[in-house]
C-alpha positions as CSV (number, residue, x, y, z in Angstrom):
1,M,15.5,23.1,-23.1
2,T,17.0,19.7,-21.2
3,R,16.1,17.6,-18.1
4,R,18.6,18.6,-16.3
5,E,18.2,22.6,-17.1
6,R,14.6,22.3,-15.9
7,P,14.3,22.7,-12.3
8,V,14.0,19.4,-10.9
9,S,11.6,18.1,-8.2
10,R,13.9,15.4,-5.4
11,V,11.1,13.1,-4.1
12,L,11.8,10.8,-1.0
13,V,9.7,7.6,-0.8
14,A,9.6,5.8,2.7
15,G,9.2,2.3,2.5
16,G,10.8,2.7,-1.3
17,A,11.6,-0.8,-2.3
18,G,8.7,-2.2,-1.3
19,F,5.6,-3.2,-3.8
20,V,4.0,0.0,-4.6
21,G,6.9,1.7,-2.9
22,A,9.6,0.6,-5.8
23,R,6.2,1.6,-8.6
24,L,6.2,4.7,-7.0
25,C,10.1,5.3,-7.7
26,A,9.6,4.2,-11.3
27,R,6.9,6.3,-12.1
28,L,8.3,9.7,-10.2
29,L,12.0,8.7,-12.3
30,L,10.3,9.0,-15.2
31,N,8.3,11.8,-14.4
32,G,11.3,13.7,-14.7
33,S,12.1,13.8,-10.7
34,D,15.1,13.1,-8.6
35,V,14.1,10.2,-6.2
36,I,15.8,9.0,-3.1
37,C,14.4,5.3,-1.8
38,V,14.6,5.2,1.9
39,D,14.2,1.4,3.3
40,N,15.4,-0.4,6.0
41,L,14.8,-3.8,3.8
42,Q,12.3,-5.6,6.4
43,T,10.0,-6.5,4.2
44,G,11.4,-4.7,0.6
45,H,13.9,-6.3,-1.3
46,I,16.8,-4.7,-3.3
47,S,15.5,-6.7,-6.3
48,N,12.6,-4.5,-6.4
49,I,14.9,-1.4,-7.4
50,S,17.3,-3.0,-8.6
51,T,16.6,-1.8,-12.3
52,L,16.5,2.2,-11.3
53,E,19.8,1.8,-9.7
54,C,20.9,2.5,-12.8
55,M,18.8,5.6,-13.6
56,P,20.0,9.4,-13.7
57,G,18.6,11.0,-10.1
58,F,18.3,7.8,-8.1
59,S,20.0,6.6,-4.9
60,F,18.8,4.6,-2.2
61,I,19.2,4.9,1.6
62,K,19.0,2.0,3.8
63,H,16.9,3.1,7.1
64,D,14.7,2.4,9.7
65,I,12.0,5.3,9.8
66,T,11.7,4.7,13.9
67,V,15.5,6.7,13.6
68,P,15.5,10.3,12.7
69,L,16.7,10.4,9.4
70,R,18.8,12.9,7.9
71,V,19.0,14.1,4.2
72,N,21.5,16.3,2.6
73,G,19.7,19.3,0.1
74,R,16.7,19.9,-0.8
75,I,13.7,17.8,-0.7
76,D,10.2,18.5,-2.3
77,E,8.3,15.6,-1.9
78,I,7.9,13.0,1.2
79,Y,5.8,9.6,0.3
80,N,5.7,7.7,3.6
81,L,4.5,4.3,2.3
82,A,7.1,2.4,5.3
83,C,4.5,-0.2,6.8
84,P,4.4,-3.7,6.3
85,A,0.8,-4.0,5.1
86,S,-0.7,-7.8,5.1
87,P,-0.8,-9.2,8.9
88,P,1.7,-12.2,8.3
89,R,4.1,-9.6,7.9
90,Y,3.5,-6.7,10.5
91,Q,1.9,-9.6,13.5
92,I,6.0,-10.5,13.2
93,N,6.7,-8.1,15.3
94,P,4.0,-5.8,16.3
95,V,5.7,-3.3,18.8
96,H,8.0,-2.4,15.7
97,T,4.9,-1.9,13.4
98,L,3.4,0.2,16.0
99,K,7.0,2.0,15.9
100,T,6.7,2.5,12.4
101,S,4.0,4.1,12.2
102,V,4.1,6.4,15.2
103,L,7.7,7.5,15.3
104,G,8.1,7.2,11.7
105,A,5.4,9.2,11.5
106,L,7.1,12.1,13.2
107,N,9.9,11.5,12.2
108,L,9.0,11.9,8.6
109,L,7.3,15.2,9.6
110,G,10.0,16.8,11.3
111,L,11.9,16.1,7.7
112,A,9.5,17.7,5.6
113,R,8.9,20.8,8.5
114,A,12.9,21.3,7.9
115,K,12.9,20.9,4.1
116,G,9.6,23.0,3.9
117,A,8.7,19.9,1.5
118,R,5.0,18.6,1.3
119,I,4.4,15.1,2.7
120,L,1.9,12.4,2.2
121,Q,0.6,9.5,4.3
122,A,-0.3,6.2,3.1
123,S,-2.7,5.1,5.7
124,T,-5.5,2.1,4.8
125,S,-8.4,1.1,4.9
126,E,-8.0,-1.0,8.1
127,I,-8.5,1.8,10.2
128,Y,-12.1,1.3,9.4
129,G,-11.4,-1.9,11.2
130,D,-14.7,-4.2,11.2
131,P,-17.0,-1.7,9.6
132,Q,-20.3,-1.3,10.8
133,S,-21.5,0.6,7.6
134,S,-21.0,-0.1,4.0
135,P,-19.0,1.5,1.4
136,Q,-17.0,3.2,4.1
137,T,-17.0,6.6,4.0
138,E,-14.3,9.0,5.3
139,G,-16.4,10.3,8.3
140,Y,-16.9,7.3,9.4
141,H,-14.8,6.4,12.2
142,G,-14.8,2.7,12.7
143,N,-14.8,-0.6,14.4
144,V,-11.3,-1.2,15.7
145,N,-10.5,-3.6,18.3
146,P,-7.6,-1.6,20.0
147,V,-6.2,-4.6,21.0
148,G,-6.2,-7.5,19.2
149,P,-3.8,-9.1,17.0
150,R,-4.3,-6.5,13.8
151,S,-4.2,-3.6,16.6
152,C,-0.7,-2.7,16.1
153,Y,-1.2,-1.9,12.4
154,D,-4.7,-0.2,12.4
155,E,-4.4,1.7,15.6
156,G,-0.8,2.7,14.5
157,K,-2.2,4.2,11.1
158,R,-4.9,6.0,13.5
159,A,-2.6,7.7,15.3
160,A,-0.3,8.6,12.3
161,E,-3.4,10.1,10.7
162,T,-3.8,12.6,13.9
163,L,0.2,13.1,13.7
164,F,-0.3,14.3,10.3
165,R,-3.7,16.3,10.5
166,D,-2.8,18.3,14.3
167,Y,0.8,18.5,13.1
168,G,0.2,20.2,9.0
169,I,-2.0,22.4,11.4
170,Q,0.5,23.4,14.1
171,H,3.6,24.0,12.2
172,G,1.7,25.1,8.3
173,V,3.6,21.7,6.7
174,T,1.0,20.3,3.9
175,T,0.5,16.8,4.6
176,K,-1.6,14.5,2.7
177,I,-3.7,11.2,4.4
178,A,-4.5,8.7,1.7
179,R,-6.8,5.6,2.9
180,I,-5.3,2.9,0.7
181,F,-7.7,-0.2,0.4
182,N,-6.3,-3.6,-0.7
183,T,-4.3,-3.3,-3.3
184,Y,-2.4,-5.7,-6.2
185,G,-0.8,-6.4,-9.5
186,P,2.7,-7.5,-10.5
187,G,5.8,-7.1,-8.0
188,M,4.4,-8.6,-5.1
189,A,5.9,-10.4,-3.3
190,P,5.2,-13.9,-3.2
191,D,5.1,-14.4,0.0
192,D,3.0,-11.1,0.6
193,G,0.2,-12.9,2.6
194,R,-2.4,-11.5,0.9
195,V,-5.5,-12.6,-0.4
196,V,-4.6,-12.3,-4.0
197,S,-1.0,-13.0,-4.1
198,N,-2.3,-16.5,-1.4
199,F,-5.1,-17.6,-4.1
200,I,-2.4,-17.4,-7.3
201,I,0.6,-19.2,-5.9
202,Q,-2.0,-21.8,-4.6
203,A,-3.7,-22.1,-8.0
204,I,-0.7,-21.7,-10.5
205,S,1.5,-24.7,-7.7
206,G,-2.0,-26.9,-7.9
207,N,-2.5,-26.6,-3.7
208,P,-6.0,-26.4,-2.4
209,I,-7.0,-22.8,-1.9
210,S,-7.4,-21.4,1.3
211,I,-10.5,-19.7,2.5
212,Y,-10.9,-18.2,5.7
213,G,-14.7,-18.1,7.5
214,D,-17.2,-19.0,4.4
215,G,-15.7,-16.7,1.9
216,S,-18.9,-14.5,2.3
217,Q,-16.5,-11.5,3.1
218,T,-16.2,-8.9,0.8
219,R,-13.3,-7.1,-0.2
220,S,-12.2,-4.7,-3.0
221,F,-9.1,-4.7,-5.0
222,C,-7.2,-2.0,-6.4
223,Y,-5.0,-2.2,-9.2
224,V,-1.4,-1.1,-8.6
225,D,-1.1,1.6,-11.3
226,D,-4.4,3.0,-10.6
227,L,-3.3,3.5,-7.0
228,L,-0.3,5.0,-8.2
229,D,-2.5,7.7,-10.5
230,A,-4.0,8.6,-7.3
231,L,-1.0,9.2,-5.1
232,M,0.9,11.6,-7.3
233,L,-2.7,13.7,-7.6
234,L,-3.5,13.8,-4.5
235,M,-0.1,15.0,-3.7
236,A,-0.3,17.7,-6.2
237,T,-3.7,18.8,-4.3
238,P,-3.8,22.5,-3.1
239,H,-2.6,22.7,1.2
240,E,-6.1,22.8,2.3
241,V,-6.7,19.2,1.3
242,S,-5.4,17.7,4.1
243,Y,-8.1,15.3,5.1
244,P,-8.0,11.6,4.5
245,V,-9.1,10.6,1.0
246,N,-10.3,6.9,0.1
247,L,-8.2,5.6,-2.9
248,G,-9.2,2.3,-4.3
249,N,-11.5,0.4,-6.4
250,D,-15.2,0.4,-5.5
251,G,-16.0,-3.2,-7.3
252,E,-16.9,-5.3,-4.4
253,F,-16.4,-9.2,-4.2
254,T,-16.7,-12.0,-1.6
255,I,-13.9,-13.9,-1.2
256,A,-15.7,-17.0,-2.4
257,E,-16.1,-14.7,-5.7
258,L,-12.5,-13.8,-5.7
259,A,-11.4,-17.2,-5.5
260,K,-13.0,-18.9,-8.3
261,I,-12.3,-16.6,-10.6
262,V,-8.5,-16.9,-9.8
263,L,-9.2,-20.9,-10.3
264,A,-11.2,-20.4,-13.9
265,K,-8.2,-17.9,-15.2
266,T,-5.3,-19.7,-14.0
267,G,-7.1,-23.4,-15.1
268,S,-6.5,-24.5,-11.7
269,T,-9.0,-27.7,-10.9
270,A,-7.3,-27.1,-6.8
271,N,-10.4,-28.2,-4.3
272,I,-11.4,-24.9,-2.0
273,I,-10.6,-25.9,1.5
274,Y,-12.2,-23.6,4.8
275,S,-10.6,-22.8,7.7
276,P,-11.5,-20.6,10.9
277,I,-12.2,-17.5,10.4
278,P,-9.3,-14.9,11.9
279,V,-9.9,-12.5,14.9
280,D,-10.8,-9.1,14.1
281,D,-11.2,-10.1,10.3
282,P,-13.3,-7.7,8.7
283,Q,-16.5,-9.1,6.8
284,Q,-17.1,-6.3,4.4
285,R,-14.5,-3.8,3.1
286,R,-15.8,-1.3,0.0
287,P,-14.6,2.4,-0.3
288,D,-16.9,5.3,-1.3
289,L,-15.2,7.6,-3.7
290,T,-17.4,10.5,-3.8
291,L,-14.7,12.6,-2.6
292,A,-11.8,11.1,-4.4
293,R,-13.5,11.6,-7.5
294,R,-14.7,15.1,-6.8
295,V,-11.2,16.3,-5.3
296,L,-8.6,14.4,-7.9
297,N,-11.0,13.9,-10.7
298,W,-9.9,10.3,-10.4
299,E,-11.8,7.1,-10.7
300,P,-9.9,3.7,-10.6
301,K,-9.8,2.5,-14.7
302,V,-8.3,-0.9,-14.4
303,T,-11.2,-4.0,-13.6
304,L,-10.5,-7.1,-11.7
305,N,-10.5,-9.4,-14.6
306,D,-8.2,-7.5,-16.4
307,G,-6.2,-6.7,-13.3
308,L,-5.6,-10.0,-12.9
309,D,-5.0,-10.8,-16.3
310,Q,-1.4,-8.5,-15.8
311,T,-1.2,-10.7,-12.6
312,I,-0.9,-14.3,-13.0
313,P,1.6,-14.2,-15.5
314,W,3.6,-12.7,-13.3
315,F,3.8,-15.1,-11.0
316,R,3.9,-17.5,-13.4
317,A,7.0,-16.1,-14.5
318,Q,8.0,-16.1,-11.1
319,L,7.9,-19.7,-11.1
320,K,9.4,-20.7,-14.3
321,A,12.8,-18.4,-13.5
322,G,13.2,-20.9,-10.4
323,T,11.5,-18.3,-7.5
324,R,11.1,-20.4,-4.9
325,L,6.7,-19.5,-3.9
326,P,5.8,-20.3,-0.4
327,E,3.6,-22.9,0.3
328,V,0.1,-21.2,1.3
329,V,-1.5,-22.9,3.8
330,A,-4.8,-22.1,5.6
């Protein structure tokens, strides 16, 4: 039986031209689904999906999900990955960031209800704020500053989780909530602004590595392919799995350790410089993955060392191809 003779799932990916979204679109297409990629291109890029545009079953809609979206035909699944995810990007227009999380969630939930589709919200470890408990379990309610410079993103994602949970109960929509911890890998935008891309760009460009604070704060880094596996497994869970599930890698590294690893892997002799730590920057971030292991039968496979071995050459290739890498400063 050919692909077109089989029932084909039709999946909408909001934020599908972004780093994670574009790779998710590619994975879904390879698995035999038709894919509708929706993106306003605020932080996503057409170049991320350029190789997909000629593939059967792929379509692109330029649209901002703060405005209701109409799509003809059936939709079986919706992934909501639409929102800038790094502080330098979501702080450019904080009101729009908040609207994307709240109004965007409502609009896509309404579309899921109208189409009878299941829907997954890409939430974030940022809902835990600067945690006073580690590792962070899904039952930890967080320590978030509601009026700080990061609150447009943190509180927006918290509100979106509430909407997904309550909308699912009230309207019978199958909803999923993925609390995603720091994700990295090939395909990250050079100007992404997060620590992995910053350090790699600085190292291969011969610029000093910029560390905020003394570098003792910790993060846990998940390779993008591991995350994609988890997202698709979560989407396929039964209706009753409507509660948040942490997705990430529970290996914990200080920022200073990450800097030293990147310097060693790139062969850079750049110095490390220190700057004041930003307001509300979390001091510790590590997921408790007990629930993901039990519910999804999943755990991350790619170590930080192996993931960086895949990621650093990608940035080198961008530099060799003439892509202008941003000057990253503290």
